[in-house]
C-alpha positions in Angstrom: 38.8 17.0 -31.0 36.6 20.2 -29.9 33.3 18.0 -31.1 34.0 15.3 -28.8 34.8 17.7 -25.7 31.5 19.3 -26.6 29.6 16.0 -26.9 30.6 15.1 -23.4 29.8 18.5 -21.5 26.2 18.2 -23.4 25.9 14.3 -22.6 26.9 15.6 -18.9 24.7 18.4 -18.9 21.3 16.3 -19.8 21.9 13.5 -17.6 22.1 16.5 -14.7 19.1 17.8 -16.0 17.3 14.5 -16.2 18.3 12.8 -12.7 16.1 15.3 -10.6 13.0 14.2 -12.8 13.7 11.2 -12.4 13.9 11.2 -8.8 10.6 13.0 -8.9 8.8 10.4 -11.0 10.4 8.0 -8.7 8.6 9.5 -5.5 5.5 10.3 -7.2 5.2 6.5 -8.4 5.6 5.1 -4.9 3.6 7.9 -3.4 0.8 6.9 -5.9 1.2 2.8 -5.0 1.3 3.6 -1.1 -1.7 5.7 -1.1 -3.6 2.9 -3.5 -2.7 0.8 -0.5 -4.6 3.0 2.1 -7.1 3.2 -0.1 -7.9 -0.5 -0.4 -7.1 -0.6 3.6 -9.6 2.2 3.8 -12.6 0.4 1.8 -11.6 -3.2 3.3 -12.1 -1.8 6.9 -15.2 0.5 6.4 -16.9 -2.5 4.5 -16.1 -4.8 7.5 -17.6 -2.6 9.5 -20.8 -1.2 7.8 -21.5 -4.6 5.8 -20.9 -7.2 8.9 -21.6 -8.0 12.5 -19.1 -9.7 15.1 -19.9 -13.4 15.1 -19.9 -15.4 18.5 -16.8 -17.0 19.8 -17.8 -20.8 18.0 -18.3 -18.9 14.5 -15.1 -17.7 12.6 -15.1 -13.7 12.7 -16.0 -11.9 9.4 -12.6 -10.3 7.3 -11.0 -9.0 4.4 -7.7 -9.3 3.2 -5.7 -6.3 2.1 -2.2 -6.3 0.1 -0.3 -3.0 0.6 3.0 -2.8 -1.6 5.8 -1.1 -0.3 8.4 -0.4 -3.5 12.1 -1.0 -3.0 14.5 1.9 -3.9 14.9 1.5 -8.0 15.0 4.1 -10.8 11.2 3.9 -11.2 10.5 4.2 -7.6 11.5 6.0 -4.2 12.4 3.4 -1.3 9.7 3.5 1.8 11.6 4.1 5.1 8.6 3.9 7.4 4.8 2.7 6.3 2.3 2.7 9.9 -1.0 2.5 10.4 -1.9 4.4 13.9 -5.7 3.9 15.7 -6.6 7.2 17.2 -8.0 6.9 20.8 -10.0 10.3 20.6 -12.0 9.1 17.5 -13.0 6.3 15.3 -10.6 6.3 12.7 -7.0 5.6 12.1 -4.4 7.5 10.4 -2.1 5.9 8.0 1.6 7.6 7.9 4.3 6.7 5.4 8.1 8.3 5.0 9.9 7.7 1.8 13.8 7.6 1.8 14.3 10.6 0.6 11.8 12.5 3.5 8.8 12.9 1.7 6.2 12.1 4.3 2.6 11.8 4.0 -0.3 11.7 6.3 -3.9 10.4 5.4 -6.9 9.8 7.5 -8.8 6.2 7.3 -12.3 6.3 8.2 -12.5 3.3 11.0 -10.5 2.7 13.8 -8.1 -0.5 13.1 -6.2 -1.7 16.2 -3.2 -4.3 16.3 -4.0 -7.7 17.3 -5.8 -7.2 20.3 -8.9 -5.2 20.3 -8.0 -3.3 23.5 -4.4 -2.0 22.0 -3.4 1.4 20.8 -0.1 0.4 19.0 0.8 1.5 15.5 0.8 -1.3 12.8 4.0 -0.9 11.6 5.4 -2.8 7.9 8.8 -2.7 6.9 11.0 -3.7 4.3 10.2 -3.8 0.7 7.3 -6.2 -1.1 4.1 -7.2 -0.5 2.6 -7.2 2.9 -0.5 -9.0 3.3 -3.0 -7.9 6.6 -6.0 -9.6 7.2 -9.2 -7.4 9.1 -11.3 -8.9 11.1 -14.2 -7.5 12.9 -14.1 -8.4 16.5 -15.7 -6.8 20.0 -13.7 -4.8 22.3 -14.0 -5.2 26.3 -17.0 -3.0 25.5 -18.9 -5.0 23.2 -18.5 -2.8 20.8 -17.4 -3.9 17.4 -13.9 -2.8 16.2 -11.5 -3.8 13.2 -8.3 -5.9 14.1 -5.4 -6.3 12.0 -2.8 -9.2 11.8 -0.3 -10.0 9.6 -1.1 -12.7 7.0 
């Protein structure tokens, strides 16, 4: 009888020790996935601005399509509470921020300024919910005829 009690207590102790490691691994997995999405956004926006020119109104704008994966809460991934790309008014770059459901927060710099829908707006680009989110990045001109990367949902 003592063996069964000892086995149950030992099993519970091992499970209690493994849960924090699983949670840490899930958060790291989600961070890696989101960081990849941010790098893809950065690469696409920088490539668009460096290699393309805005086109006249009669031609389609140059574009890139980027997919950002927002994992859902599971045993291997932590849920994403908030993900946004904020264009900086004081520079030619944007900041990508995310908050995981466990409170982990991270901010990364995107080397190109990305605006939402209209080149004159400075609203953050917010992506919510779990799953794949596609953004279409186009190169347009702002009110001063300067090139600007504009994001739209696909």
